[in-house]
TIMI-2910 file (N, C-alpha, C, CB; in pm, 1 decimal, decimal comma, always signed):
<rs>
+----------+----------+----------+----------+----------+----------+----------+----------+----------+----------+----------+----------+------+
!      n_x !      n_y !      n_z !     ca_x !     ca_y !     ca_z !      c_x !      c_y !      c_z !     cb_x !     cb_y !     cb_z ! resn !
+----------+----------+----------+----------+----------+----------+----------+----------+----------+----------+----------+----------+------+
!  -1053,0 !   -946,7 !  -1003,6 !  -1093,8 !   -808,2 !   -991,2 !   -999,2 !   -723,3 !  -1074,9 !  -1094,3 !   -762,4 !   -842,3 !  Unk !
!  -1051,4 !   -643,6 !  -1163,0 !   -966,2 !   -558,4 !  -1245,1 !   -971,5 !   -413,1 !  -1197,9 !  -1007,9 !   -567,6 !  -1391,9 !  Unk !
!  -1037,5 !   -389,4 !  -1087,5 !  -1044,2 !   -256,0 !  -1031,0 !  -1006,2 !   -261,9 !   -884,5 !  -1184,3 !   -195,3 !  -1048,8 !  Unk !
!   -970,4 !   -147,3 !   -830,4 !   -933,3 !   -136,6 !   -690,2 !  -1046,2 !    -68,6 !   -614,7 !   -800,2 !    -58,8 !   -673,1 !  Unk !
!  -1033,4 !    -67,5 !   -482,2 !  -1127,4 !     +3,9 !   -396,9 !  -1050,1 !   +103,6 !   -311,7 !  -1208,6 !    -94,5 !   -307,6 !  Unk !
!  -1111,7 !   +217,2 !   -283,7 !  -1055,1 !   +313,6 !   -190,2 !  -1113,7 !   +284,2 !    -52,7 !  -1084,5 !   +461,5 !   -234,6 !  Unk !
!  -1025,9 !   +277,0 !    +48,1 !  -1071,6 !   +248,5 !   +183,6 !  -1003,9 !   +344,7 !   +280,9 !  -1042,1 !   +100,8 !   +222,2 !  Unk !
!  -1064,6 !   +359,1 !   +399,0 !  -1004,4 !   +444,6 !   +500,5 !   -906,3 !   +364,1 !   +584,9 !  -1112,9 !   +508,3 !   +589,6 !  Unk !
!   -838,0 !   +431,0 !   +674,1 !   -733,1 !   +364,6 !   +751,6 !   -787,8 !   +257,8 !   +845,5 !   -655,8 !   +466,8 !   +831,3 !  Unk !
!   -908,6 !   +275,5 !   +896,5 !   -967,4 !   +174,4 !   +985,3 !   -992,8 !    +45,1 !   +909,6 !  -1098,5 !   +226,1 !  +1047,4 !  Unk !
!  -1047,1 !    +57,1 !   +787,8 !  -1068,2 !    -61,0 !   +704,2 !   -933,9 !   -124,5 !   +668,1 !  -1146,7 !    -23,9 !   +576,0 !  Unk !
!   -833,1 !    -41,0 !   +642,7 !   -700,8 !    -91,0 !   +606,4 !   -637,7 !   -167,9 !   +722,6 !   -609,6 !    +25,1 !   +564,0 !  Unk !
!   -654,5 !   -118,9 !   +844,9 !   -600,1 !   -188,7 !   +961,5 !   -662,1 !   -327,8 !   +972,9 !   -625,5 !   -107,4 !  +1090,8 !  Unk !
!   -791,9 !   -338,2 !   +951,9 !   -858,0 !   -469,1 !   +959,6 !   -797,7 !   -565,1 !   +857,0 !  -1010,7 !   -454,8 !   +936,5 !  Unk !
!   -774,9 !   -517,1 !   +735,6 !   -713,3 !   -601,4 !   +632,2 !   -568,9 !   -635,2 !   +668,2 !   -718,4 !   -531,2 !   +495,3 !  Unk !
!   -497,2 !   -538,2 !   +720,2 !   -358,2 !   -559,5 !   +761,4 !   -350,5 !   -666,7 !   +869,8 !   -295,8 !   -427,8 !   +812,1 !  Unk !
!   -439,6 !   -659,9 !   +966,2 !   -440,8 !   -758,9 !  +1073,9 !   -480,9 !   -897,8 !  +1025,0 !   -535,2 !   -714,6 !  +1183,6 !  Unk !
!   -548,1 !   -903,8 !   +910,1 !   -584,0 !  -1032,2 !   +848,9 !   -478,3 !  -1080,6 !   +750,4 !   -718,1 !  -1020,7 !   +778,3 !  Unk !
!   -364,2 !  -1012,0 !   +744,3 !   -253,9 !  -1059,4 !   +661,9 !   -234,8 !   -991,4 !   +528,2 !   -271,2 !  -1199,9 !   +638,4 !  Unk !
!   -301,6 !   -879,9 !   +504,4 !   -282,8 !   -807,8 !   +378,3 !   -139,5 !   -758,2 !   +366,1 !   -381,0 !   -689,8 !   +368,1 !  Unk !
!    -91,4 !   -750,0 !   +243,7 !    +37,4 !   -688,7 !   +215,9 !    +18,9 !   -539,6 !   +197,5 !   +103,0 !   -751,3 !    +91,6 !  Unk !
!   +128,5 !   -464,8 !   +210,7 !   +123,0 !   -319,9 !   +192,7 !   +240,6 !   -276,7 !   +106,6 !   +124,5 !   -245,8 !   +329,8 !  Unk !
!   +211,4 !   -198,0 !     +4,0 !   +317,1 !   -134,6 !    -73,5 !   +304,2 !    +16,1 !    -59,0 !   +310,8 !   -177,0 !   -222,9 !  Unk !
!   +417,7 !    +79,7 !    -46,9 !   +426,3 !   +225,1 !    -31,4 !   +502,1 !   +276,4 !   -153,4 !   +498,2 !   +266,9 !   +104,9 !  Unk !
!   +440,3 !   +363,8 !   -231,3 !   +501,6 !   +409,5 !   -355,7 !   +572,2 !   +544,3 !   -341,8 !   +396,9 !   +418,6 !   -463,3 !  Unk !
!   +587,7 !   +591,6 !   -218,9 !   +659,7 !   +717,4 !   -198,3 !   +809,2 !   +696,3 !   -223,2 !   +635,5 !   +771,8 !    -54,6 !  Unk !
!   +882,9 !   +805,2 !   -233,9 !  +1027,0 !   +796,5 !   -258,6 !  +1096,8 !   +733,0 !   -137,7 !  +1086,4 !   +937,4 !   -288,3 !  Unk !
!  +1214,0 !   +673,1 !   -158,5 !  +1284,0 !   +603,5 !    -49,7 !  +1313,5 !   +691,0 !    +72,7 !  +1412,9 !   +548,0 !   -101,8 !  Unk !
!  +1344,7 !   +818,0 !    +51,3 !  +1373,2 !   +905,6 !   +164,7 !  +1249,1 !   +924,1 !   +251,7 !  +1424,3 !  +1041,7 !   +115,6 !  Unk !
!  +1135,4 !   +949,8 !   +190,0 !  +1011,1 !   +964,6 !   +266,6 !   +975,7 !   +834,4 !   +337,4 !   +895,3 !  +1007,9 !   +174,5 !  Unk !
!   +993,3 !   +723,1 !   +266,6 !   +966,4 !   +591,4 !   +325,1 !  +1052,7 !   +568,9 !   +449,5 !   +992,1 !   +479,8 !   +221,3 !  Unk !
!  +1179,7 !   +605,3 !   +441,2 !  +1270,5 !   +582,6 !   +554,7 !  +1235,3 !   +669,9 !   +675,3 !  +1414,7 !   +609,7 !   +512,4 !  Unk !
!  +1169,4 !   +782,9 !   +651,4 !  +1130,6 !   +871,5 !   +760,8 !  +1005,5 !   +822,9 !   +833,0 !  +1107,9 !  +1011,5 !   +708,3 !  Unk !
!   +932,5 !   +731,3 !   +772,5 !   +814,2 !   +673,6 !   +835,3 !   +726,2 !   +605,8 !   +732,5 !   +735,2 !   +780,5 !   +909,3 !  Unk !
!   +671,8 !   +490,7 !   +770,3 !   +585,3 !   +414,3 !   +680,2 !   +496,6 !   +320,5 !   +760,6 !   +669,1 !   +334,5 !   +577,7 !  Unk !
!   +399,6 !   +261,9 !   +695,0 !   +311,5 !   +164,9 !   +757,8 !   +394,7 !    +42,0 !   +794,1 !   +192,2 !   +127,1 !   +663,7 !  Unk !
!   +377,9 !     -6,4 !   +914,8 !   +451,8 !   -123,6 !   +961,0 !   +437,2 !   -239,2 !   +863,1 !   +403,7 !   -166,0 !  +1100,0 !  Unk !
!   +551,0 !   -295,7 !   +824,5 !   +552,0 !   -411,4 !   +735,8 !   +538,4 !   -380,0 !   +588,5 !   +444,3 !   -502,1 !   +774,0 !  Unk !
!   +536,0 !   -252,2 !   +552,7 !   +517,1 !   -217,0 !   +411,7 !   +645,9 !   -233,1 !   +331,4 !   +466,5 !    -73,6 !   +399,6 !  Unk !
!   +626,9 !   -247,8 !   +201,0 !   +736,1 !   -263,1 !   +104,7 !   +741,3 !   -137,3 !    +20,8 !   +717,3 !   -390,4 !    +14,8 !  Unk !
!   +858,8 !    -77,8 !     +7,1 !   +873,8 !    +44,6 !    -71,8 !   +885,0 !     +7,2 !   -220,5 !   +999,5 !   +126,4 !    -25,0 !  Unk !
!   +773,7 !    +14,5 !   -289,6 !   +764,1 !    -26,6 !   -429,4 !   +804,0 !    +87,7 !   -522,8 !   +621,6 !    -73,9 !   -461,5 !  Unk !
!   +890,8 !    +56,0 !   -619,3 !   +935,3 !   +155,6 !   -717,2 !   +945,9 !    +89,5 !   -854,0 !  +1071,9 !   +218,5 !   -675,7 !  Unk !
!   +969,9 !   +169,6 !   -954,6 !   +990,6 !   +113,8 !  -1088,8 !  +1110,5 !    +19,8 !  -1090,1 !  +1010,6 !   +226,5 !  -1192,0 !  Unk !
!  +1210,0 !    +48,0 !  -1008,0 !  +1332,3 !    -32,0 !  -1005,4 !  +1310,9 !   -171,9 !   -948,2 !  +1437,9 !    +39,3 !   -925,1 !  Unk !
!  +1218,9 !   -187,2 !   -852,6 !  +1198,9 !   -318,7 !   -791,9 !  +1064,4 !   -382,8 !   -826,5 !  +1211,2 !   -307,1 !   -643,1 !  Unk !
!   +991,7 !   -322,6 !   -920,6 !   +859,5 !   -372,8 !   -958,7 !   +864,7 !   -516,5 !  -1010,6 !   +798,2 !   -282,3 !  -1064,5 !  Unk !
!   +959,7 !   -546,8 !  -1097,2 !   +967,4 !   -680,7 !  -1155,4 !   +985,1 !   -786,3 !  -1046,3 !  +1083,1 !   -688,7 !  -1256,4 !  Unk !
!  +1077,7 !   -761,9 !   -954,0 !  +1101,7 !   -858,1 !   -846,3 !   +979,3 !   -870,4 !   -755,9 !  +1224,5 !   -816,7 !   -763,7 !  Unk !
!   +916,1 !   -757,0 !   -726,0 !   +795,7 !   -759,8 !   -643,3 !   +688,1 !   -845,2 !   -709,3 !   +743,2 !   -617,1 !   -618,9 !  Unk !
!   +665,3 !   -823,1 !   -837,3 !   +562,0 !   -899,2 !   -909,4 !   +595,8 !  -1048,5 !   -911,2 !   +546,9 !   -846,4 !  -1054,2 !  Unk !
!   +721,1 !  -1080,5 !   -923,2 !   +764,7 !  -1220,2 !   -924,7 !   +738,5 !  -1287,6 !   -790,1 !   +913,9 !  -1229,1 !   -959,9 !  Unk !
!   +763,7 !  -1215,2 !   -680,7 !   +755,3 !  -1271,9 !   -546,3 !   +617,6 !  -1260,5 !   -481,5 !   +855,4 !  -1205,6 !   -458,9 !  Unk !
!   +532,2 !  -1175,6 !   -532,3 !   +405,8 !  -1143,0 !   -465,1 !   +303,4 !  -1256,8 !   -471,3 !   +346,0 !  -1018,3 !   -526,8 !  Unk !
!   +223,6 !  -1263,9 !   -366,4 !   +108,3 !  -1354,3 !   -361,6 !    -11,7 !  -1273,7 !   -411,0 !    +83,9 !  -1412,6 !   -214,8 !  Unk !
!    -51,2 !  -1297,1 !   -533,5 !   -156,7 !  -1216,2 !   -593,8 !   -295,9 !  -1247,4 !   -540,8 !   -155,3 !  -1234,8 !   -741,6 !  Unk !
!   -307,8 !  -1352,3 !   -460,2 !   -436,8 !  -1386,8 !   -399,7 !   -457,8 !  -1316,7 !   -265,5 !   -447,0 !  -1537,8 !   -381,1 !  Unk !
!   -351,6 !  -1259,5 !   -210,3 !   -356,8 !  -1191,4 !    -81,7 !   -398,7 !  -1045,6 !   -103,7 !   -219,2 !  -1199,6 !     -9,0 !  Unk !
!   -481,4 !   -989,9 !    -15,8 !   -517,1 !   -848,3 !    -29,2 !   -391,6 !   -761,4 !    -28,8 !   -612,4 !   -805,2 !    +84,7 !  Unk !
!   -395,1 !   -653,5 !   -107,5 !   -280,7 !   -564,1 !   -118,1 !   -326,3 !   -420,0 !    -96,7 !   -211,0 !   -579,7 !   -255,5 !  Unk !
!   -266,6 !   -354,2 !     +2,3 !   -293,3 !   -214,0 !    +31,0 !   -186,7 !   -130,1 !    -37,1 !   -296,3 !   -186,9 !   +184,2 !  Unk !
!   -228,0 !    -17,8 !    -95,9 !   -134,2 !    +70,7 !   -164,4 !   -140,8 !   +208,0 !    -97,6 !   -166,4 !    +80,6 !   -317,8 !  Unk !
!    -22,2 !   +260,0 !    -63,8 !    -11,5 !   +386,9 !     +7,3 !    +81,1 !   +481,6 !    -68,0 !    +39,5 !   +364,7 !   +151,0 !  Unk !
!    +46,5 !   +610,0 !    -66,6 !   +132,8 !   +714,8 !   -122,7 !   +133,9 !   +829,4 !    -21,7 !    +82,1 !   +763,6 !   -266,0 !  Unk !
!   +160,9 !   +950,0 !    -66,5 !   +164,3 !  +1065,2 !    +23,8 !    +24,8 !  +1104,0 !    +74,3 !   +228,2 !  +1184,1 !    -46,8 !  Unk !
!    -68,4 !  +1127,3 !    -19,3 !   -199,1 !  +1181,5 !    +16,8 !   -317,4 !  +1099,3 !    -35,4 !   -210,2 !  +1321,4 !    -34,5 !  Unk !
!   -292,2 !   +984,6 !    -96,2 !   -400,4 !   +899,0 !   -143,3 !   -441,2 !   +922,5 !   -287,1 !   -517,9 !   +917,3 !    -57,1 !  Unk !
!   -366,5 !  +1001,0 !   -362,1 !   -399,4 !  +1028,1 !   -502,0 !   -321,1 !   +934,5 !   -594,3 !   -369,6 !  +1175,6 !   -537,2 !  Unk !
!   -189,6 !   +937,2 !   -586,2 !   -105,3 !   +851,8 !   -671,8 !   -130,2 !   +703,6 !   -646,6 !    +42,4 !   +883,5 !   -648,9 !  Unk !
!   -165,9 !   +670,0 !   -524,0 !   -189,7 !   +529,2 !   -491,8 !   -308,0 !   +472,6 !   -571,2 !   -215,0 !   +512,9 !   -341,2 !  Unk !
!   -399,6 !   +558,3 !   -613,4 !   -513,3 !   +509,2 !   -691,8 !   -467,6 !   +459,2 !   -828,9 !   -618,9 !   +620,1 !   -708,3 !  Unk !
!   -378,6 !   +532,2 !   -892,4 !   -325,1 !   +487,3 !  -1022,0 !   -243,6 !   +360,3 !  -1004,9 !   -238,5 !   +597,4 !  -1086,6 !  Unk !
!   -161,9 !   +357,0 !   -900,4 !    -79,9 !   +238,1 !   -874,3 !   -168,4 !   +118,3 !   -842,2 !    +18,6 !   +264,1 !   -758,2 !  Unk !
!   -272,6 !   +139,4 !   -764,5 !   -364,3 !    +30,4 !   -730,4 !   -434,5 !    -23,0 !   -855,8 !   -468,6 !    +78,2 !   -627,0 !  Unk !
!   -476,0 !    +66,4 !   -943,2 !   -539,3 !    +22,8 !  -1067,6 !   -441,4 !    -59,6 !  -1151,2 !   -589,7 !   +144,5 !  -1148,4 !  Unk !
!   -317,9 !    -13,9 !  -1161,3 !   -215,4 !    -87,2 !  -1235,0 !   -195,9 !   -226,8 !  -1176,8 !    -82,9 !    -10,2 !  -1233,4 !  Unk !
!   -184,3 !   -236,0 !  -1044,2 !   -162,1 !   -365,2 !   -979,9 !   -282,1 !   -457,2 !   -997,1 !   -132,1 !   -346,0 !   -831,9 !  Unk !
!   -401,9 !   -401,7 !   -993,0 !   -521,6 !   -482,6 !  -1017,8 !   -519,1 !   -538,1 !  -1159,8 !   -650,0 !   -399,2 !   -994,8 !  Unk !
!   -477,1 !   -457,1 !  -1254,2 !   -468,9 !   -501,3 !  -1393,4 !   -359,6 !   -606,2 !  -1414,9 !   -443,8 !   -382,2 !  -1484,0 !  Unk !
!   -262,9 !   -612,0 !  -1322,7 !   -156,1 !   -711,7 !  -1332,0 !   -197,3 !   -845,9 !  -1273,7 !    -32,0 !   -661,7 !  -1261,4 !  Unk !
!   -315,3 !   -851,5 !  -1211,3 !   -365,5 !   -979,0 !  -1162,9 !   -388,2 !   -992,5 !  -1014,2 !   -275,1 !  -1081,4 !  -1202,9 !  Unk !
!   -361,8 !   -887,3 !   -936,8 !   -391,9 !   -895,7 !   -794,2 !   -543,1 !   -901,3 !   -776,2 !   -331,0 !   -775,1 !   -716,4 !  Unk !
!   -589,0 !   -993,4 !   -691,9 !   -733,1 !  -1013,6 !   -673,5 !   -801,2 !   -900,8 !   -598,5 !   -757,3 !  -1141,8 !   -600,9 !  Unk !
!   -738,9 !   -855,5 !   -491,4 !   -800,6 !   -753,6 !   -405,6 !   -698,0 !   -644,4 !   -377,4 !   -853,2 !   -816,1 !   -272,0 !  Unk !
!   -718,2 !   -528,3 !   -438,3 !   -626,0 !   -415,6 !   -424,3 !   -702,1 !   -296,5 !   -367,7 !   -560,1 !   -379,3 !   -561,0 !  Unk !
!   -639,3 !   -228,4 !   -271,8 !   -703,3 !   -117,9 !   -201,6 !   -609,7 !     +2,2 !   -193,5 !   -746,4 !   -161,4 !    -60,9 !  Unk !
!   -659,8 !   +117,8 !   -228,1 !   -587,2 !   +243,1 !   -211,6 !   -632,0 !   +304,8 !    -79,6 !   -612,3 !   +341,2 !   -332,5 !  Unk !
!   -536,5 !   +349,8 !     +0,2 !   -568,5 !   +405,2 !   +131,3 !   -598,0 !   +554,6 !   +118,4 !   -452,3 !   +380,9 !   +231,0 !  Unk !
!   -720,8 !   +591,7 !   +149,7 !   -762,4 !   +732,2 !   +145,1 !   -673,5 !   +816,9 !   +235,0 !   -910,0 !   +746,8 !   +187,1 !  Unk !
!   -627,8 !   +929,2 !   +182,5 !   -546,6 !  +1021,4 !   +260,1 !   -399,8 !   +985,0 !   +265,5 !   -599,3 !  +1029,6 !   +397,3 !  Unk !
!   -363,3 !   +868,2 !   +213,2 !   -224,3 !   +826,1 !   +207,8 !   -157,2 !   +818,6 !   +344,2 !   -147,9 !   +918,8 !   +120,6 !  Unk !
!    -24,8 !   +825,3 !   +341,4 !    +51,1 !   +812,8 !   +465,6 !    +26,1 !   +930,9 !   +559,6 !   +200,0 !   +801,5 !   +434,9 !  Unk !
!     -1,3 !  +1048,3 !   +504,2 !    -28,7 !  +1164,3 !   +589,8 !   -148,7 !  +1137,6 !   +680,3 !    -53,7 !  +1290,0 !   +504,0 !  Unk !
!   -255,6 !  +1083,5 !   +625,4 !   -372,7 !  +1049,7 !   +706,8 !   -342,1 !   +930,8 !   +797,1 !   -494,4 !  +1018,7 !   +617,0 !  Unk !
!   -270,7 !   +832,8 !   +742,2 !   -240,2 !   +711,4 !   +818,6 !   -165,6 !   +744,6 !   +948,3 !   -156,7 !   +614,5 !   +733,2 !  Unk !
!    -60,5 !   +825,1 !   +937,8 !    +19,8 !   +851,5 !  +1057,8 !    -58,8 !   +931,0 !  +1161,4 !   +147,6 !   +927,0 !  +1020,7 !  Unk !
!   -157,3 !  +1009,6 !  +1118,6 !   -241,7 !  +1083,2 !  +1212,7 !   -346,9 !   +991,2 !  +1276,2 !   -310,4 !  +1201,1 !  +1141,6 !  Unk !
!   -398,9 !   +898,0 !  +1196,3 !   -509,3 !   +812,9 !  +1242,2 !   -464,0 !   +679,6 !  +1302,0 !   -602,4 !   +786,0 !  +1127,8 !  Unk !
!   -348,9 !   +630,5 !  +1260,0 !   -302,4 !   +497,6 !  +1302,5 !   -155,9 !   +501,1 !  +1347,7 !   -319,4 !   +396,1 !  +1187,9 !  Unk !
!   -120,9 !   +585,4 !  +1443,3 !    +20,8 !   +597,7 !  +1482,0 !    +81,5 !   +467,4 !  +1536,2 !    +35,2 !   +706,2 !  +1586,8 !  Unk !
!     -0,3 !   +377,7 !  +1587,6 !    +52,3 !   +251,4 !  +1639,4 !    +96,6 !   +156,8 !  +1528,3 !    -52,1 !   +183,4 !  +1725,3 !  Unk !
!    +63,9 !   +189,2 !  +1403,8 !   +100,5 !   +104,6 !  +1290,7 !   +203,4 !   +174,6 !  +1201,6 !    -24,4 !    +67,8 !  +1208,9 !  Unk !
!   +287,0 !   +259,3 !  +1260,4 !   +390,1 !   +330,6 !  +1186,3 !   +527,2 !   +289,1 !  +1236,7 !   +371,6 !   +483,0 !  +1198,9 !  Unk !
!   +624,4 !   +290,4 !  +1145,7 !   +762,5 !   +264,0 !  +1185,4 !   +857,0 !   +341,6 !  +1096,9 !   +794,1 !   +114,0 !  +1179,0 !  Unk !
!   +981,1 !   +349,5 !  +1142,1 !  +1087,8 !   +415,4 !  +1067,0 !  +1199,3 !   +315,3 !  +1044,8 !  +1140,6 !   +542,0 !  +1141,4 !  Unk !
!  +1280,2 !   +340,5 !   +942,7 !  +1394,7 !   +253,5 !   +917,0 !  +1507,1 !   +293,1 !  +1010,6 !  +1440,5 !   +261,8 !   +768,3 !  Unk !
+----------+----------+----------+----------+----------+----------+----------+----------+----------+----------+----------+----------+------+
</rs>
């Protein structure tokens, strides 16, 4: 798949419960204040290591602040070879309102 899909938080939870990975592209400070449980804070600095370690056959959810930047990141990751990439509509702001049981802080 060379394209990503936009999904809502309910669809994302189903994928998460089936073992999908999650990357959060927000800044480290925002990530530390709250993020999707089990997510990885992906940045330009750790992209190479993430790509080296990632299972590209596993579904990958991409989260940002409001669901806009995650679309570009999801497209990039799909172009890098991830089979199933999903951008979460509304980003973390929507996620924490809709899925508070799947949020954590550092």
